[in-house]
N, C-alpha and C positions, 0 to 999 in steps of 0.2 A: 504493500500500500504506500509506504513512504517513497519508494522508487517511482511509482506511478505519479504521485503528486509532484515530485521534483521534476520529472520529465514534462508534465503538463505545464509547470511553471516556466521552465526554460523555453518552451515553445512560445508562450505568450510574451516573453521578453522581446521577441522580435517585432511585436506590434508597436504602434505609435503610443507614446507615453507622455505624461505631463507631470508637473511638479506636485509634490505632496509634502505638506507641512506637518511634521510629527512632534512639534515641540510640546503639545499638550500631553501626549502619551509619555514622552521622556520625563516630564516633570512629575507626572503621577507615579511612574515606575521608580523614580529616584527616592521617593519617600514611602511608597506603599510597601515595598519589601522590608524596609526598616520597621514599619508598624506591624507587619505580619509576624515578626518574632515575638511580639508582646502577647503572650497567651492570656494575659489578664484583661485585655481590651481588644478582642478580635475584630470588632466592627469599626475601629478607628480608620483603617485604610478605606473602607467603604464610604464613610462620611467625607473623608478627604477627597476621594475621587469625585463624588457627587458635587461638592462645592466647586471644583475646577470645571466640571461640565457646565454648571450653572453660569460661571463667569464667562465661559466661551460663548454661551448663547446670549448672554446679556453683558457685553463688555463694559468696562469702567471708562467713563468719560474723563480722561486725565486732564484735558484742557479746561475743565470746570474749576480746577485748583481747589476743590472742596475736599478737606481732609477726611470728612466722613465718607465721601464717595471714594476717595483714593484708598481708604482703609478696607474697602471690599477686596483689595488685593492682599488677602490675609497672610500671605507668605512673605510680605515685605516687613522690614523692621520699622519702628517708629521714626528712626533717623531718616530712612529712605522716603517714607511718606511725607515727612516735613520738608526734606530737601526737594522733593518733586514739586510740592506746593509752592515753596519759596522761589524755585526756578521759574515757574510759570508766571508768578506774580511780578517777577523782576524783568524777565526777558520777553514775555508774551507767549503767544500760542506756539505749541510744538507742531511742526508740519510733517515730520517723518519719524517713524519709530526708531530709526537708526540714531536720531538725535538723543535718545534716552541714554546711550552709552557715555555721553559727554557730561551728564549731570553729576554733580558731586555725590558720591555714595553709590553710583551705578557703574557698570562696566558692560562690555559686550555680552558676556555670559548672561548677566541679569536681564539686559535688554532683550535678548533672544527668548529668555524664559517668559517674560511677561507679554510679549508681542501678541499671542493669541487672545489675550484677555483684556485688551485696551482698545478704545476708540479715540480717534483724534478729533472727533466732532465736539463742539461745545454745546451746552444746553441751549444757548441762544441761536446757534446755527442749525440745530436739528430741524428737519423738515416736519411739518405738521402731519401727524398720522391720520389719514382719512378713513382708515379701517375701523369699523365699529368694534370688532372683536378679533383678536388673533391669538394664536397659541400653538401648542404641540401635543400630539397624541402619540403615545408609544405603547406598543404591545410586544411582550417578550414571551418566548416559549423555549424551554430546554428540557432535555431528557438524557439520562445516562443508562447504560446497561449495568447489570449487577447491582442495581439499587432497589429493585422491587422486593417487598417483604410481604409475606402472606398475612401478617398481622396489621399491615397498614390499613387504616380506615378509609383511605382514599387512593387515587391513582398515583403512580410514582413520578409523574412529570411535575415540572415547576412552571408557573405562569405569572405574569405581571401585566397590569394595565395602568397607564398613567396619563392624565390629562392636565395640562397647565394652560391657563388663558389669562389675557389682560385686555382691558378696555378703558383707556384713559387712566384715571387714578384707581381703578378697581382691578384687582387681580385675584386669581384663585387657582385651586387645583384639587384633583381627586386621584387617589392611588389605591389599587387593590393588589394583593399578592397571595398566591397559594404555593406553599413549599411542597417539596416532594413527600408524598405519603399523606398529605392532608386532604380533607374533603373539599370539594369545590365550593359547596355551600353547607352551612351548618347552623344550628340554633333555630329558635322560633322568634321572629320570622327568619327564614333561611337567608344568611348573609355570607359574603366571602370571609375566609378565615382572618384576614387582616385588611382593614380599610382605613383610609386616612383622607381627610378633606379640610380645606381651609378657604376662607374668603377674607381679603384684606383691602383696606382703603388707605391711601396716603394723601396728606394735605400739606399746605405751606404755612398755615396759620398757627394758632396755639395747639390745635390737635394735629399732630404730624402723622400718626399711624394708628389704625385700629385693625385687629386681627380677630376673627371669629373662627373657631375650629382648632386645628392642631398647629402648634407653634413651638419654637425653641427660644431660649433666652440666654444671654451671656453678658456678664458685667465684671469689671475689675480683672483680676488674674484668673478668675474662674473657681476660686476655692468655695465660695458660698453658693454661687449660681452659675452653672454652665451646662446646658443641655445640648450644646452644639459641638463644634470641633474641639477636640482636646489639643491644647498647645503642648509644645515640647516634642516636635516631630522627629528630630534627629540632632545629634550632637554637632553636625557640620552643615546643616541646612540653614538658610537664612530664615528669619521671621519667627524664631521660637518664642520671643517675648511678645509677639504681636497678638492681636485679637480685638475685634471691633466690639464696642459696647452696643448691644442691639437686641431687639426682639425681631424674629423673622418667621415667616410661614415655614412649616415643616413639610418636607416632600420626600423624605427618605423612606426606606422599607424596614429599617431597624425597629423592632416592635416594642422597645422599652426605652424609657428615659425622656420622652417628649411630654409636653403639656397639651391638654385638651380642654379648651374653655374659651376665654376672651382675654385680650391684652390690648393695652393702649399706650401711646407715648405722647406726652404733652411738652411744650416748650414755652418757657417764660423768660425771654431774654437769653441770658447765659446759663439758665438753669433748665435741665431736662428732667422730667419725671415720668417714670414708667410704672404701670400697675398691671397686675395680672391675677387671675384666679383660674383654677383648673380642677376638674373632677374626672377621673379616669379609672379604668380597671386594669389590674396588673396580675400577671401569672405568679403564683406562689404555691409552695408546698405547705399545707396546713396540718398541724398535729394537735393532739389532745392530751391534756394532763389527766391521768387516770383518776387521781384522788378527787378532782373537782369537775371533771368533764369540761374544763374550760379549753376552748380552742385558742391556738396561738400560731404565729407565723414561724415556720421552721427556716425557710429560705425563700428568696425571690428569684424566679427564673427570668433570665434575660435573653435567651436564645430565640424566643418567638416560635419555636417548633411545636406542633401539636399533632404528631403522627404516631403516638403510642397511647395506650390507655392511661398511664400515669400522667403523661403530659396533658392529655385532654382533661383530666380531673383538676389539674392546676390552672387551667385556662380561666382567666378573669376571676380568680378566687378571692382577690383582694381589691377593695376600692380605696382610692387615695384622693384626698382633697388637698390641693396646694394653693398657696396664695403668696403674694410678695409685692415689694415696692423697691424701686431704685431711684435715688435722687442724685443727680450728677451736676456738679458745678464746673463749668468750662470757662476757665480764665485764660489769659493770654499765654502764660508759661506753665500753668499747672492745671491739671484736672483732678478733682477729688470727688468721691462719691460715698454714699451710704446705701447698703443693701439690707433689706429685711425679708426673709422668706420663712414660711411655715408649712409643715406637713402633718396631716392627720389621717390615720389609717383605720379601717373598719375593724381590724383585729390587732391585738398587741403583739409585739416582738417579745420573745422570752429567751433567756439565756440560761445555760447550765453553769452555775457558779463553781461546780466541782470540776469542770472541764477547763484546763488552762487555755485552750484555744478560744473559749467564749468569755473569758474574764472581762474583756473590754468591749464586748459586743453591745450594740444598742438594745435597750429594752423599753417597752411601753408603746403607747399609741401615737404620741405627739412629739414632734421635734421642731425646733426653729433654729435659724442661723442669722446672726447679725455680723455684717462685715463693714470695715472701713478700708478704702483703697485710694491710691493716688498715683499720678504719673506726672513728672516734672521734667522740663527741658532746661538745662543750664549750660549754655555755651556748647561744648563738645560732649556733654554728658546727658544721658537720660536716666533718671532714677524712677523706680516704680516699686510698689509694694502693696500688700494687703494683709490685714489681720482679721481673723474670723473666729467666732465662738459659737458653740451649739447650746442646746437646752441644758446640758449637763455641765456647762462651763469648760468643756474641753476646747483647746485652742489649736489654731493652725495659722501660720503666717509665712509670707514670702517677701523677700527683699532682693532686688536685683538692680544692676546698672549696666548700661551700654556706653562705651567710650569710643569715640572716633577721633584719634589723634591726627589722622591723615585720611585723605579721600581713598587711599588704597588699603587702609587697615581699619578693622572694627574689632573691638575686644568686648566680650560679654562675661558677666559673672552673675551667679544666682545662688541664693541660700534659701532653703525652705525647711520647715519643721512642722510636722503634723503629729499631734498627740495620738497615742495608740487608740484611744477611745473616741476620737473626733468623728462625728456623724454629720454628713451632708449628703442627703439622698439625691440631690440634683446638682452636685458640684464636681467639677473635674479641674483641679488646679494644674499649674505649670509643672510638667514632668512628675506628676503624681500617678499612682495606680488608679484603676477604675473605682476602687473603694475610697480612695482619697484620704487614707489615714496611715499611721504607723510608719512614717518615713521622715528621716532627717538627712539632708543631703546638701552638697555644694557642687556647683558646676562652673566650669570655665571653658571658654572657647574663643577662637579668633578666626577671622576671614581676611585673607591677605592677597592682594594682587601683586605677586612677586615680580613679575615682568610682563611685558606686552604679551597678551594671550595666555599667560600662565597664572593660575589661581590655586592657592593653597589654603586649606582650612583644616583645623584640628580642634578637638575638644576632649574633655575628661569629666566624668560624672562619678562622684563617690557617694554612695547611699548607705545609711545605717537604718536597719529595721529594729526599732526599739523593743518590739515584742514579737510573738510568733507571726510568721508570714506564710505565704503560699508555699507548700511543700517543705516547710522548715519549721520544726517545733522548738526553736530557741531564737533569741536575738541573733542577728546576723548582719553581714555587710555585703555589698556588691560593688563592683567597679566596672565602668565602661569607658573605653577610649576609642577614638576614631581619628584617622587622618585621611583626607581626600585631596587629590591633586587632579586638576582639570586643565587640559591644554587645548587651545583652539587656534592652531596655526593658520588655518584657512577657513573661509566661510562654509566650505562643504566638507570639512573634516573636524571631528572632535574626538579627543582621547581622554580617558578618565581612569585613574587608579584609586583604589580604596583599600585601606587596612583597618580592621576593627578588632578589638580585644574585649571580651566579656568574661567576668568572673562572678559566680553566684555560689551561695551555700545552700545545699539541700539535704534533707534526711536521706540516710542510707537505707533503702528498703530491705536490704538483705540482713540487717542486724536486728535481732529480737531484743525485747526488753526496752530499756531506755534508748530513745532514738539518738543516734550519733550522726553528726553532719560531715559531709565531704564537699569538696569544692568542684563545681562544674566550670570548666574553662573552655572558651572557644576562641579561635583565631581565624579570621576570614580575610582572604585576599581576593580582590576582584580587579580585573583589567578589562576595559571595554573600549571599543572604537566604533564610530559611525562615519560612513563615507558616502558621498553622493558623486559618483563619477560624471553624472550629468544631472540636470535639474529635473529628471524624470524617473529617477530610481534612487533608493537609499538602501545601503547594505550595512548591517550591524553584526559585529562579532564580539563575543564575551567569553571570558574564562574565569571560573571561580574555583578556589581551593580553600578548604576549611578543615580545621582540626578541632575536635570537641570530645569531651568525655570527662570521666571522674579520675580515678587513679591511672587508668590507661587510656590514651587518646586514640580515637578513631579518626579516619580521614574521609573527606568527601571532595569529589571533583565534578565539575559540570562545565560543559562546553555548549554554547548557544550560538546559532547562526540565524539571523533574521534578514529577510529581504522584503521590501515593500515598494509598490508602484501603483500607478493609476493609468488605466486606459482612457483615451480621449473619447472614442466613439465605439461602443457605448461607454457612458461615464461609469466606469467600474474601478474601484480601488481594491487592491489585494494585499494581504499580508501573509507571509509564510514563515514558519519557524520550525527548525529542527534542533532538538536538544538531546544530548546524551549525558547520563549522570551515573555516578557510582559512589555510594556512601557506606561507611562501615557500621553505622548505628543511627538511631533517631537523633542523637545529640549532634551529629555532624550533617544533619539535613540541610538542604539548600533551597532557596526561594528564587523564583524568577517571575517578575511581573509580566502578564500577557495582555496584549491589546484585546479588547472585549467589546461587548455591546455597549452602546452609549448609555451612560448612567449606571453602568455595571462595572465590576472589577473582578480580576482573577489573579491570585498569587498562589499557585499551587506549591506545596511542600514536597520536595523530591527526596525520597529515602530508599535505600536498597540499590539495585542495579537495573538500569533500563533506559528507555528513550521516550521522548515526547515530541509529537509533531502536530501542528495544527495549520489549517488554511482558513482564512477569513476573507469574505467578500462583502463589499459595500457597493450596492448598485443604486445609482440615482435614477429612479424610474421616471421622475419628473422634477421640476424645480421645487416642488413641495413634498415629495415622497421619496423615502429611501428604504431599501430592503437590505438588511445585514444578515449574513449567514456565517456561522463558525462551526467547523467540524474538527474535533481533536481526538487523538489517540494517545494513550499512555500505556506502555508495556513495561511493567516493573517486576523484578524478581528479587525476593527478599528471603532471608533465613531468620526464623524466629523459633527459639526453644528447640534448636536442632531440626526444625521442620522447614523444608523448602516450600515456598509459595510463589507461584507465578500468576499474576493478575493483569488482565488487559482491560482497560477502561476506555469506552468510546462515549463521546458526548456530542450532541447536536444542539446548537443554540440558534434561534431565529429571532429577528426583531424587525418590526414594521414601524417606521417613524413617519408621521404625517404632520406637516406644518400648515396652519390655516390662518 
């Protein structure tokens, strides 16, 4: 099959081709793989990819010089946002995207990165939209072999439908999704397993925004309130301290963590006030205390899967009422705010005080969080921080700075401390875990333009877990370091090298009695290059080598070859990948981001010995309609407990996208 696909691809290369801009996919892949290693927050990569696709469809008007508009480029640092606004105020309109590279704090690499997400039009120069309503309809369907289960209550395929629309100041959306094994419709009345909808209005007076339905909110550094994108994407990626203070409609398919209700934003001069309330159902495992028959929450499920009897019993088992307010004072050199949020559950959380793992767990029905945060610009420094407390007076705080001594160099530092018992059900702070507690850490990194076309960045993050943590039954520490070198000698050639080192402490599962810890260390080397021999084809090559394990290290190797191109007539874009891998254990597994359906992402983990090949086609049926088809095959051979297992997985993914 692989040889047939390669032959088919080589024949098509002889046809007429035209240019293909893949900057969007490159940016997603550069961060999505890093996020995929985080077993504690597996949906972070999905949210990141969706935010980038949204930016691509609704680019930022950089010539507006509005910092709130520019902050939609969430991967830029505050220095870069402020520098871009100052440049436009002082020199006037930017006429070409290549001009971005000459702005203080920017370079060619960054200019190419943001080019798919910006528009050079100003708000005044935009043409009046005479369309009454316009938007996008997306329908996805995917199916795999070897995923059917006789115990599944529904069919083994996965499907999604999404509609987004806007008409003047009004916009809205509706999303439904069915995961593999779930029923198409369930409940009384019969409804899709997951559905989400929102309707929003934006204004220019005192009332700036009203959202009814599903929405997300993020303010400050995210400790007390952040249901959107988790910051702290990578040690060497720009924008880890960024984050726009906002409430925004929810359009993701992650079935946990968002709000469902009403939210509004008001502006009184330099003061912004945001209010919200939410009432939603959450999946949870419910247990009973035998002595009193009192029901309590054992754990909250975040996966959103409902394809087994136990998962169906947990579906919408818990109701939550949330409310909150943010007051933001926006002065010339400093922004300061106050956040208050509250959560009330229909059933109480209970903890087993005799179990060390649950000593600091939250208990009760109600919790609240109060936060104070600020961000200040002082010459070449930006200082920012937040302190937050919960209903039990447990605290969490973050303090950071960003220093730009020269246009070629940026230095960042960050300290954070989350008490072991700190509870914030809708908070995701900078470089925290998804639970947002039990971490004390310090980070430092720099980004340096060492020479023309040569960019070097490096970072180090040291964490201390003050109490028990995931897979570790004692206080522990972890260390992460990373060095990234990027070289852009030509406009059609880019080269990148990456080295990362990770060290964690985990329980040794083979020791009985009192758990003893051992260190898991991983070293990853990656070399990648992308070359366009003409403006009609792009070739990418990548080599990964990884060592990982406990007392004895295992190794992993992966070679990836990508080719992408687009036919002129018919208008068809194609992507082909061939990947071979060999790893000694799960600890030395490797990840490789794949081009996928729009608003979707795929970062498979490769373990064992095997190969992966996929071919994806995007056919522009008309100016308003696209059909995307992806077919992939993974043939993996693994040895587990002295038993050999050979598994071949085939997957077909279809997407119809219609713009109206």
